[in-house]
C-alpha positions as a LaTeX table, in Angstrom:
\begin{tabular}{lrrr}
\hline
Residue & $x$ (\AA) & $y$ (\AA) & $z$ (\AA) \\
\hline
Unk1 & 234.14 & 65.52 & $-162.82$ \\
Unk2 & 237.13 & 63.02 & $-163.56$ \\
Unk3 & 238.15 & 64.70 & $-166.84$ \\
Unk4 & 240.33 & 61.70 & $-168.22$ \\
Unk5 & 237.56 & 58.99 & $-167.48$ \\
Unk6 & 234.71 & 61.44 & $-168.61$ \\
Unk7 & 232.64 & 60.54 & $-165.38$ \\
Unk8 & 231.64 & 62.37 & $-162.22$ \\
Unk9 & 233.39 & 61.25 & $-159.07$ \\
Unk10 & 229.80 & 60.80 & $-157.44$ \\
Unk11 & 228.79 & 58.49 & $-160.56$ \\
Unk12 & 231.97 & 56.49 & $-160.20$ \\
Unk13 & 231.46 & 56.07 & $-156.51$ \\
Unk14 & 228.01 & 54.92 & $-156.77$ \\
Unk15 & 228.98 & 52.29 & $-159.57$ \\
Unk16 & 231.87 & 51.00 & $-157.50$ \\
Unk17 & 229.90 & 51.09 & $-154.47$ \\
Unk18 & 227.32 & 48.77 & $-156.11$ \\
Unk19 & 229.80 & 46.62 & $-157.44$ \\
Unk20 & 231.35 & 46.04 & $-154.10$ \\
Unk21 & 227.98 & 44.90 & $-152.60$ \\
Unk22 & 228.18 & 41.62 & $-154.53$ \\
Unk23 & 230.18 & 39.94 & $-151.65$ \\
Unk24 & 228.07 & 41.00 & $-148.64$ \\
Unk25 & 224.78 & 40.68 & $-150.37$ \\
Unk26 & 225.62 & 36.95 & $-151.33$ \\
Unk27 & 226.69 & 36.32 & $-147.69$ \\
Unk28 & 224.25 & 38.53 & $-145.39$ \\
Unk29 & 221.06 & 37.89 & $-147.47$ \\
Unk30 & 220.84 & 34.26 & $-146.81$ \\
Unk31 & 221.58 & 34.44 & $-143.04$ \\
Unk32 & 217.77 & 34.56 & $-142.03$ \\
Unk33 & 217.30 & 31.49 & $-144.23$ \\
Unk34 & 219.85 & 29.31 & $-142.49$ \\
Unk35 & 217.31 & 27.60 & $-140.20$ \\
Unk36 & 215.05 & 26.84 & $-143.30$ \\
Unk37 & 217.89 & 25.63 & $-145.22$ \\
Unk38 & 218.73 & 23.23 & $-142.42$ \\
Unk39 & 215.37 & 21.79 & $-142.36$ \\
Unk40 & 214.77 & 21.70 & $-146.26$ \\
Unk41 & 218.39 & 20.16 & $-146.68$ \\
Unk42 & 218.48 & 17.99 & $-143.69$ \\
Unk43 & 221.70 & 19.53 & $-142.30$ \\
Unk44 & 222.90 & 20.95 & $-139.19$ \\
Unk45 & 224.22 & 24.50 & $-137.99$ \\
Unk46 & 227.69 & 23.47 & $-138.34$ \\
Unk47 & 227.19 & 22.44 & $-142.21$ \\
Unk48 & 225.38 & 25.65 & $-142.99$ \\
Unk49 & 228.37 & 27.53 & $-141.29$ \\
Unk50 & 230.97 & 25.63 & $-143.30$ \\
Unk51 & 228.99 & 26.70 & $-146.37$ \\
Unk52 & 230.26 & 30.43 & $-145.74$ \\
Unk53 & 233.75 & 29.16 & $-145.34$ \\
Unk54 & 233.62 & 27.43 & $-148.67$ \\
Unk55 & 232.29 & 30.44 & $-150.21$ \\
Unk56 & 235.00 & 32.50 & $-148.67$ \\
Unk57 & 237.73 & 30.02 & $-149.87$ \\
Unk58 & 236.53 & 30.36 & $-153.15$ \\
Unk59 & 236.38 & 34.13 & $-153.06$ \\
Unk60 & 240.02 & 34.23 & $-151.57$ \\
Unk61 & 241.56 & 31.90 & $-154.21$ \\
Unk62 & 240.09 & 33.96 & $-157.07$ \\
Unk63 & 240.93 & 37.17 & $-155.45$ \\
Unk64 & 244.54 & 36.20 & $-156.41$ \\
Unk65 & 243.59 & 36.44 & $-160.06$ \\
Unk66 & 241.03 & 39.29 & $-160.43$ \\
Unk67 & 243.62 & 42.09 & $-160.00$ \\
Unk68 & 246.27 & 40.63 & $-162.26$ \\
Unk69 & 243.69 & 39.97 & $-165.00$ \\
Unk70 & 242.58 & 43.73 & $-164.84$ \\
Unk71 & 246.17 & 44.51 & $-165.13$ \\
Unk72 & 246.76 & 42.68 & $-168.29$ \\
Unk73 & 243.15 & 42.85 & $-169.94$ \\
Unk74 & 241.60 & 45.98 & $-168.46$ \\
Unk75 & 239.22 & 46.61 & $-165.72$ \\
Unk76 & 235.82 & 46.59 & $-167.49$ \\
Unk77 & 236.10 & 43.16 & $-169.19$ \\
Unk78 & 237.06 & 41.48 & $-166.11$ \\
Unk79 & 234.38 & 43.05 & $-163.89$ \\
Unk80 & 231.80 & 42.15 & $-166.47$ \\
Unk81 & 232.81 & 38.55 & $-167.04$ \\
Unk82 & 232.78 & 38.37 & $-163.13$ \\
Unk83 & 229.33 & 39.52 & $-162.67$ \\
Unk84 & 228.06 & 37.28 & $-165.59$ \\
Unk85 & 229.43 & 34.25 & $-163.78$ \\
Unk86 & 228.16 & 35.47 & $-160.41$ \\
Unk87 & 224.44 & 35.79 & $-162.12$ \\
Unk88 & 224.67 & 32.51 & $-163.41$ \\
Unk89 & 225.81 & 30.84 & $-160.14$ \\
Unk90 & 222.89 & 32.49 & $-158.24$ \\
Unk91 & 220.48 & 30.84 & $-160.76$ \\
Unk92 & 222.32 & 27.54 & $-159.99$ \\
Unk93 & 222.00 & 28.15 & $-156.15$ \\
Unk94 & 218.21 & 28.87 & $-156.48$ \\
Unk95 & 217.70 & 25.42 & $-158.54$ \\
Unk96 & 219.87 & 23.40 & $-156.07$ \\
Unk97 & 217.97 & 20.41 & $-154.54$ \\
Unk98 & 220.85 & 19.19 & $-152.27$ \\
Unk99 & 223.64 & 20.62 & $-149.98$ \\
Unk100 & 226.53 & 19.25 & $-152.24$ \\
Unk101 & 224.95 & 21.00 & $-155.33$ \\
Unk102 & 224.19 & 24.16 & $-153.27$ \\
Unk103 & 227.73 & 24.40 & $-152.07$ \\
Unk104 & 229.27 & 23.97 & $-155.56$ \\
Unk105 & 227.34 & 26.91 & $-156.84$ \\
Unk106 & 228.14 & 28.73 & $-153.70$ \\
Unk107 & 231.81 & 28.28 & $-154.44$ \\
Unk108 & 231.26 & 29.60 & $-157.97$ \\
Unk109 & 229.87 & 32.54 & $-156.44$ \\
Unk110 & 232.82 & 33.02 & $-154.33$ \\
Unk111 & 235.09 & 32.61 & $-157.17$ \\
Unk112 & 233.17 & 35.80 & $-158.91$ \\
Unk113 & 231.63 & 37.78 & $-156.05$ \\
Unk114 & 234.85 & 39.71 & $-155.42$ \\
Unk115 & 235.57 & 41.06 & $-158.75$ \\
Unk116 & 233.99 & 44.36 & $-158.24$ \\
Unk117 & 235.73 & 45.04 & $-154.84$ \\
Unk118 & 239.10 & 44.12 & $-155.95$ \\
Unk119 & 239.35 & 45.56 & $-159.20$ \\
Unk120 & 237.39 & 48.63 & $-158.07$ \\
Unk121 & 240.01 & 49.47 & $-155.63$ \\
Unk122 & 242.50 & 49.54 & $-158.48$ \\
Unk123 & 240.01 & 51.76 & $-160.52$ \\
Unk124 & 240.09 & 54.23 & $-157.51$ \\
Unk125 & 243.96 & 54.78 & $-157.66$ \\
Unk126 & 243.63 & 54.92 & $-161.60$ \\
Unk127 & 241.13 & 57.70 & $-161.28$ \\
Unk128 & 242.43 & 59.99 & $-158.49$ \\
Unk129 & 245.50 & 60.83 & $-156.63$ \\
Unk130 & 246.20 & 61.84 & $-152.89$ \\
Unk131 & 243.34 & 63.16 & $-150.87$ \\
Unk132 & 241.06 & 62.74 & $-153.72$ \\
Unk133 & 241.62 & 59.21 & $-153.97$ \\
Unk134 & 241.09 & 58.95 & $-150.13$ \\
Unk135 & 237.77 & 60.77 & $-150.35$ \\
Unk136 & 236.46 & 58.54 & $-153.23$ \\
Unk137 & 237.45 & 55.50 & $-151.26$ \\
Unk138 & 235.42 & 56.93 & $-148.41$ \\
Unk139 & 232.47 & 57.51 & $-150.64$ \\
Unk140 & 232.60 & 54.09 & $-151.88$ \\
Unk141 & 232.93 & 52.64 & $-148.26$ \\
Unk142 & 229.70 & 54.50 & $-147.30$ \\
Unk143 & 227.73 & 52.98 & $-150.25$ \\
Unk144 & 229.21 & 49.63 & $-149.86$ \\
Unk145 & 228.66 & 49.79 & $-146.29$ \\
Unk146 & 224.92 & 49.55 & $-146.84$ \\
Unk147 & 225.14 & 46.20 & $-148.26$ \\
Unk148 & 225.40 & 44.15 & $-144.75$ \\
Unk149 & 222.72 & 46.29 & $-143.22$ \\
Unk150 & 220.13 & 46.15 & $-145.96$ \\
Unk151 & 221.00 & 42.46 & $-147.06$ \\
Unk152 & 219.65 & 40.33 & $-144.06$ \\
Unk153 & 216.69 & 42.48 & $-144.04$ \\
Unk154 & 215.80 & 41.99 & $-147.69$ \\
Unk155 & 216.56 & 38.21 & $-147.07$ \\
Unk156 & 214.13 & 38.06 & $-144.22$ \\
Unk157 & 211.54 & 40.01 & $-146.16$ \\
Unk158 & 211.84 & 37.80 & $-149.06$ \\
Unk159 & 211.77 & 34.66 & $-146.81$ \\
Unk160 & 208.59 & 36.04 & $-145.08$ \\
Unk161 & 206.73 & 35.95 & $-148.44$ \\
Unk162 & 208.41 & 33.39 & $-150.41$ \\
Unk163 & 210.99 & 30.36 & $-150.13$ \\
Unk164 & 214.72 & 30.38 & $-149.59$ \\
Unk165 & 215.15 & 30.00 & $-153.40$ \\
Unk166 & 213.75 & 33.46 & $-154.09$ \\
Unk167 & 216.60 & 34.95 & $-152.12$ \\
Unk168 & 219.05 & 33.49 & $-154.97$ \\
Unk169 & 216.72 & 34.52 & $-157.70$ \\
Unk170 & 216.90 & 38.18 & $-156.07$ \\
Unk171 & 220.90 & 37.88 & $-156.20$ \\
Unk172 & 220.69 & 36.98 & $-159.93$ \\
Unk173 & 218.36 & 39.69 & $-160.71$ \\
Unk174 & 220.72 & 42.15 & $-159.00$ \\
Unk175 & 223.68 & 40.67 & $-160.88$ \\
Unk176 & 221.60 & 41.18 & $-164.06$ \\
Unk177 & 221.11 & 44.95 & $-163.17$ \\
Unk178 & 224.94 & 45.51 & $-162.26$ \\
Unk179 & 225.91 & 44.01 & $-165.65$ \\
Unk180 & 223.75 & 46.44 & $-167.56$ \\
Unk181 & 224.96 & 49.52 & $-165.54$ \\
Unk182 & 228.47 & 48.61 & $-165.76$ \\
Unk183 & 228.34 & 47.93 & $-169.38$ \\
Unk184 & 226.80 & 51.43 & $-170.14$ \\
Unk185 & 228.29 & 53.76 & $-167.68$ \\
Unk186 & 231.59 & 52.46 & $-166.30$ \\
Unk187 & 234.36 & 53.71 & $-168.22$ \\
Unk188 & 238.04 & 51.84 & $-168.85$ \\
Unk189 & 240.62 & 53.27 & $-166.41$ \\
Unk190 & 243.35 & 51.14 & $-167.40$ \\
Unk191 & 244.31 & 51.95 & $-171.37$ \\
Unk192 & 246.19 & 49.41 & $-173.12$ \\
Unk193 & 249.63 & 51.21 & $-172.90$ \\
Unk194 & 249.69 & 50.53 & $-169.28$ \\
Unk195 & 248.76 & 46.89 & $-169.46$ \\
Unk196 & 250.92 & 44.21 & $-168.12$ \\
Unk197 & 251.15 & 40.91 & $-170.05$ \\
Unk198 & 249.46 & 37.88 & $-167.95$ \\
Unk199 & 252.68 & 35.88 & $-167.04$ \\
Unk200 & 252.13 & 33.18 & $-164.47$ \\
Unk201 & 255.87 & 33.17 & $-163.35$ \\
Unk202 & 256.15 & 36.99 & $-163.42$ \\
Unk203 & 252.84 & 36.97 & $-161.20$ \\
Unk204 & 254.20 & 34.60 & $-158.86$ \\
Unk205 & 257.36 & 36.54 & $-158.57$ \\
Unk206 & 255.33 & 39.66 & $-157.98$ \\
Unk207 & 253.26 & 38.03 & $-155.08$ \\
Unk208 & 256.64 & 36.82 & $-153.61$ \\
Unk209 & 258.01 & 40.38 & $-153.78$ \\
Unk210 & 254.87 & 41.68 & $-151.91$ \\
Unk211 & 255.09 & 39.00 & $-149.15$ \\
Unk212 & 258.71 & 39.64 & $-148.56$ \\
Unk213 & 258.08 & 43.35 & $-148.19$ \\
Unk214 & 257.74 & 44.19 & $-144.62$ \\
Unk215 & 255.63 & 47.37 & $-145.11$ \\
Unk216 & 253.20 & 45.41 & $-147.28$ \\
Unk217 & 252.90 & 42.68 & $-144.89$ \\
Unk218 & 252.43 & 44.50 & $-141.65$ \\
Unk219 & 249.87 & 46.83 & $-143.34$ \\
Unk220 & 247.91 & 43.77 & $-144.79$ \\
Unk221 & 247.88 & 41.87 & $-141.41$ \\
Unk222 & 246.86 & 45.06 & $-139.39$ \\
Unk223 & 243.92 & 45.66 & $-141.91$ \\
Unk224 & 242.99 & 41.99 & $-141.68$ \\
Unk225 & 243.00 & 41.62 & $-138.06$ \\
Unk226 & 241.18 & 44.78 & $-137.47$ \\
Unk227 & 238.24 & 43.67 & $-139.73$ \\
Unk228 & 238.46 & 40.14 & $-138.23$ \\
Unk229 & 236.91 & 41.70 & $-134.97$ \\
Unk230 & 233.89 & 42.71 & $-136.84$ \\
Unk231 & 233.71 & 39.72 & $-139.12$ \\
Unk232 & 233.59 & 37.28 & $-136.30$ \\
Unk233 & 230.26 & 38.76 & $-135.39$ \\
Unk234 & 228.91 & 38.87 & $-139.01$ \\
Unk235 & 229.96 & 35.20 & $-139.20$ \\
Unk236 & 228.09 & 34.70 & $-136.07$ \\
Unk237 & 224.96 & 36.60 & $-137.00$ \\
Unk238 & 222.50 & 33.71 & $-137.02$ \\
Unk239 & 223.65 & 32.57 & $-133.49$ \\
Unk240 & 224.04 & 36.17 & $-132.05$ \\
Unk241 & 220.65 & 37.39 & $-133.38$ \\
Unk242 & 218.60 & 34.43 & $-132.95$ \\
Unk243 & 220.17 & 32.86 & $-129.65$ \\
Unk244 & 221.69 & 35.71 & $-127.93$ \\
Unk245 & 219.36 & 38.74 & $-128.73$ \\
Unk246 & 216.48 & 36.23 & $-128.99$ \\
Unk247 & 215.12 & 38.25 & $-132.23$ \\
Unk248 & 213.49 & 36.56 & $-135.34$ \\
Unk249 & 214.59 & 35.86 & $-138.82$ \\
Unk250 & 212.82 & 39.16 & $-139.99$ \\
Unk251 & 214.90 & 41.29 & $-137.09$ \\
Unk252 & 218.42 & 40.75 & $-138.34$ \\
Unk253 & 218.30 & 44.57 & $-139.20$ \\
Unk254 & 218.44 & 45.37 & $-135.29$ \\
Unk255 & 222.03 & 43.92 & $-135.44$ \\
Unk256 & 223.22 & 44.92 & $-138.95$ \\
Unk257 & 221.80 & 48.41 & $-139.41$ \\
Unk258 & 223.41 & 50.14 & $-136.40$ \\
Unk259 & 226.51 & 48.06 & $-137.04$ \\
Unk260 & 226.99 & 49.29 & $-140.66$ \\
Unk261 & 225.61 & 52.65 & $-139.66$ \\
Unk262 & 228.79 & 52.90 & $-137.52$ \\
Unk263 & 230.95 & 51.94 & $-140.59$ \\
Unk264 & 229.02 & 54.56 & $-142.99$ \\
Unk265 & 229.51 & 57.30 & $-140.49$ \\
Unk266 & 233.24 & 56.40 & $-140.05$ \\
Unk267 & 233.85 & 56.45 & $-143.97$ \\
Unk268 & 232.02 & 59.83 & $-143.92$ \\
Unk269 & 234.39 & 61.16 & $-141.09$ \\
Unk270 & 237.30 & 59.71 & $-143.39$ \\
Unk271 & 236.49 & 61.57 & $-146.22$ \\
Unk272 & 235.93 & 64.88 & $-144.50$ \\
Unk273 & 239.24 & 64.47 & $-142.62$ \\
Unk274 & 241.19 & 63.77 & $-145.94$ \\
Unk275 & 243.69 & 66.63 & $-146.53$ \\
Unk276 & 243.04 & 68.11 & $-143.12$ \\
Unk277 & 244.36 & 65.43 & $-140.74$ \\
Unk278 & 247.41 & 63.15 & $-141.54$ \\
Unk279 & 246.71 & 59.35 & $-142.23$ \\
Unk280 & 248.58 & 58.15 & $-139.15$ \\
Unk281 & 246.71 & 60.22 & $-136.71$ \\
Unk282 & 243.48 & 59.24 & $-138.53$ \\
Unk283 & 244.21 & 55.68 & $-138.11$ \\
Unk284 & 245.14 & 55.91 & $-134.62$ \\
Unk285 & 241.81 & 57.53 & $-133.69$ \\
Unk286 & 240.40 & 54.48 & $-135.71$ \\
Unk287 & 242.22 & 52.02 & $-133.58$ \\
Unk288 & 241.28 & 53.90 & $-130.29$ \\
Unk289 & 237.58 & 53.25 & $-131.15$ \\
Unk290 & 238.34 & 49.67 & $-131.88$ \\
Unk291 & 240.04 & 49.50 & $-128.43$ \\
Unk292 & 237.11 & 51.22 & $-126.55$ \\
Unk293 & 234.80 & 48.44 & $-128.31$ \\
Unk294 & 236.77 & 45.68 & $-126.89$ \\
Unk295 & 236.80 & 47.02 & $-123.43$ \\
Unk296 & 232.99 & 47.89 & $-123.43$ \\
Unk297 & 232.28 & 44.66 & $-125.12$ \\
Unk298 & 234.19 & 42.44 & $-122.38$ \\
Unk299 & 232.83 & 44.44 & $-119.50$ \\
Unk300 & 229.25 & 44.35 & $-120.74$ \\
Unk301 & 229.16 & 40.67 & $-121.12$ \\
Unk302 & 230.88 & 39.94 & $-117.85$ \\
Unk303 & 228.04 & 41.90 & $-116.08$ \\
Unk304 & 225.10 & 41.49 & $-118.12$ \\
Unk305 & 223.01 & 38.09 & $-117.40$ \\
Unk306 & 221.08 & 38.36 & $-120.61$ \\
Unk307 & 222.68 & 40.47 & $-123.24$ \\
Unk308 & 220.08 & 42.59 & $-125.03$ \\
Unk309 & 219.68 & 45.25 & $-127.73$ \\
Unk310 & 221.01 & 48.00 & $-127.89$ \\
Unk311 & 223.87 & 47.46 & $-125.59$ \\
Unk312 & 225.02 & 44.12 & $-126.88$ \\
Unk313 & 225.22 & 45.77 & $-130.45$ \\
Unk314 & 227.07 & 49.01 & $-129.29$ \\
Unk315 & 230.45 & 47.32 & $-129.40$ \\
Unk316 & 230.08 & 46.36 & $-133.02$ \\
Unk317 & 228.93 & 49.87 & $-133.82$ \\
Unk318 & 232.23 & 51.37 & $-132.29$ \\
Unk319 & 234.42 & 48.68 & $-133.83$ \\
Unk320 & 232.80 & 49.43 & $-137.48$ \\
Unk321 & 233.39 & 53.25 & $-136.85$ \\
Unk322 & 237.12 & 52.57 & $-135.94$ \\
Unk323 & 237.38 & 50.10 & $-138.97$ \\
Unk324 & 235.99 & 52.68 & $-141.45$ \\
Unk325 & 238.72 & 55.25 & $-140.33$ \\
Unk326 & 241.61 & 52.84 & $-140.65$ \\
Unk327 & 240.55 & 50.95 & $-143.87$ \\
Unk328 & 241.41 & 53.83 & $-146.52$ \\
Unk329 & 244.62 & 54.76 & $-145.11$ \\
Unk330 & 246.02 & 51.17 & $-145.13$ \\
Unk331 & 244.63 & 50.33 & $-148.54$ \\
Unk332 & 245.87 & 53.52 & $-150.19$ \\
Unk333 & 249.45 & 52.90 & $-148.88$ \\
Unk334 & 249.38 & 49.31 & $-150.11$ \\
Unk335 & 248.36 & 50.16 & $-153.39$ \\
Unk336 & 250.90 & 53.11 & $-153.90$ \\
Unk337 & 253.80 & 50.55 & $-152.76$ \\
Unk338 & 252.99 & 49.05 & $-156.32$ \\
Unk339 & 251.60 & 51.74 & $-159.07$ \\
Unk340 & 252.33 & 49.35 & $-162.02$ \\
Unk341 & 250.68 & 46.43 & $-160.32$ \\
Unk342 & 247.60 & 47.87 & $-158.31$ \\
Unk343 & 245.42 & 45.28 & $-159.37$ \\
Unk344 & 247.92 & 42.49 & $-157.98$ \\
Unk345 & 248.46 & 44.33 & $-154.93$ \\
Unk346 & 244.60 & 44.70 & $-154.19$ \\
Unk347 & 244.28 & 41.13 & $-155.02$ \\
Unk348 & 246.93 & 40.08 & $-152.47$ \\
Unk349 & 245.56 & 42.29 & $-149.87$ \\
Unk350 & 242.31 & 40.87 & $-150.33$ \\
Unk351 & 243.29 & 37.23 & $-150.40$ \\
Unk352 & 245.22 & 37.68 & $-147.00$ \\
Unk353 & 241.63 & 39.16 & $-145.51$ \\
Unk354 & 239.67 & 36.48 & $-147.27$ \\
Unk355 & 241.49 & 33.70 & $-146.07$ \\
Unk356 & 241.43 & 35.19 & $-142.68$ \\
Unk357 & 237.71 & 35.48 & $-143.14$ \\
Unk358 & 237.19 & 31.79 & $-144.20$ \\
Unk359 & 239.09 & 30.62 & $-141.12$ \\
Unk360 & 236.72 & 32.78 & $-138.95$ \\
Unk361 & 233.53 & 31.58 & $-140.33$ \\
Unk362 & 234.60 & 28.00 & $-140.64$ \\
Unk363 & 236.54 & 27.39 & $-137.29$ \\
Unk364 & 236.23 & 30.25 & $-134.84$ \\
Unk365 & 232.80 & 31.28 & $-135.15$ \\
Unk366 & 231.53 & 27.85 & $-134.49$ \\
Unk367 & 233.79 & 27.71 & $-131.46$ \\
Unk368 & 232.90 & 31.00 & $-129.97$ \\
Unk369 & 229.33 & 31.86 & $-131.09$ \\
Unk370 & 227.80 & 29.42 & $-128.27$ \\
Unk371 & 228.46 & 32.27 & $-125.58$ \\
Unk372 & 228.61 & 35.97 & $-126.00$ \\
Unk373 & 231.36 & 36.63 & $-123.71$ \\
Unk374 & 233.63 & 34.20 & $-125.76$ \\
Unk375 & 232.44 & 36.26 & $-128.82$ \\
Unk376 & 233.65 & 39.44 & $-127.10$ \\
Unk377 & 237.03 & 37.81 & $-126.12$ \\
Unk378 & 237.42 & 36.67 & $-129.79$ \\
Unk379 & 236.82 & 40.15 & $-130.89$ \\
Unk380 & 239.18 & 41.91 & $-128.54$ \\
Unk381 & 241.96 & 39.37 & $-129.56$ \\
Unk382 & 241.70 & 40.52 & $-133.19$ \\
Unk383 & 241.55 & 44.19 & $-132.19$ \\
Unk384 & 244.66 & 43.65 & $-130.03$ \\
Unk385 & 246.72 & 41.93 & $-132.41$ \\
Unk386 & 245.71 & 44.43 & $-135.31$ \\
Unk387 & 246.97 & 47.53 & $-132.96$ \\
Unk388 & 250.18 & 45.63 & $-132.17$ \\
Unk389 & 250.93 & 45.06 & $-135.79$ \\
Unk390 & 250.22 & 49.02 & $-136.52$ \\
Unk391 & 252.43 & 49.94 & $-133.43$ \\
Unk392 & 254.92 & 47.73 & $-134.86$ \\
Unk393 & 254.75 & 49.37 & $-138.42$ \\
Unk394 & 255.13 & 52.73 & $-137.05$ \\
Unk395 & 258.12 & 51.87 & $-134.83$ \\
Unk396 & 259.93 & 49.78 & $-137.56$ \\
Unk397 & 259.00 & 51.52 & $-140.78$ \\
Unk398 & 258.19 & 55.01 & $-139.79$ \\
Unk399 & 255.08 & 57.00 & $-140.48$ \\
Unk400 & 252.64 & 55.69 & $-143.08$ \\
Unk401 & 253.07 & 57.30 & $-146.28$ \\
Unk402 & 250.41 & 59.81 & $-147.26$ \\
Unk403 & 248.44 & 59.18 & $-150.62$ \\
Unk404 & 250.66 & 60.95 & $-153.03$ \\
Unk405 & 250.00 & 61.97 & $-156.57$ \\
Unk406 & 252.94 & 60.28 & $-157.96$ \\
Unk407 & 253.74 & 57.21 & $-155.70$ \\
Unk408 & 257.20 & 55.86 & $-156.25$ \\
Unk409 & 257.52 & 51.91 & $-155.96$ \\
Unk410 & 258.98 & 51.08 & $-152.59$ \\
Unk411 & 261.58 & 48.48 & $-152.70$ \\
Unk412 & 260.89 & 45.25 & $-151.03$ \\
Unk413 & 262.30 & 45.01 & $-147.44$ \\
Unk414 & 262.89 & 42.23 & $-144.90$ \\
Unk415 & 262.58 & 44.54 & $-142.17$ \\
Unk416 & 260.19 & 43.48 & $-139.70$ \\
\hline
\end{tabular}
């Protein structure tokens, strides 16, 4: 039980994990419907790929605002408003009759979908300290990790029984259920006496401070590049599943379920290791797995004439496991740099990652998804950059700080 919030850690993990699902649900659920959307709306594959990119740009832009709003107004009001807007945008998508109309509502979805993930990270650090915060973050990652695995399965199941519009009606119902659960069960973790006024000049100054902080930049970029290796495959899922693995619209789970299984297993291991293993050591093990994934992936695609399940999917499983080990360590270290501005720090970290994801979905995925070896090389490049940034951080900044009970503000530094 988290006494000052009057909620059990398990219940809080369930709620925050479900809130974080909004983002992957709104991306992955519609993957099986891409071919149908192309036919019904009279567009090509590139246009559908760009729809993901536009969604992510909206997600990234608003991510800079979700956290600061929650620092100023409280966590609950911002989350509730975001879920309500997401539900309305999903209804708009279901009623769309043209690509421009659909894209407009997809951008609105993107503007609101990140509220649970971004503000949820701040709630974790409001609620718990030290190793307990790492365990809670890992529990949330385990729950959140289920979304990319089950979302395309749900999308394919719905598409097999109805039309693509029904997928967006499902998202609107999911948002309505989340709205009710959050309104009833989620406590406010950021009391009025700790709130900061919403000042755009101060906000811009805070973001400049973060971007001039060498510690922040290296950790944020390392986490972004590390996840980029996996997101390249997620963004390329329609081509990878249908064209490379030669599966159908109802079989996206053959790719997503094992991959996210690796992430859930990694999150479980991270939670068990909290307090027993140092953060730097755990992160190094995570980077080792992403490196093994890259080596195996390139080797397999050089040798295999026709990549097939399960060997073609094994690299993403290894990568997801490693990412889940690294993510809590980097995120908690970033939040502890700015204990009075956790929402803003979470927003800036998310913005950097989402901007990268938008570029991956809109530029790299269309370029690389034509051949499995190209995807393997692209993913390996991201993993290599991630480890290089991590190695640079350890060399220049020293050991990553452990999640502390009373984190002190780390003064900005230009050291790189």
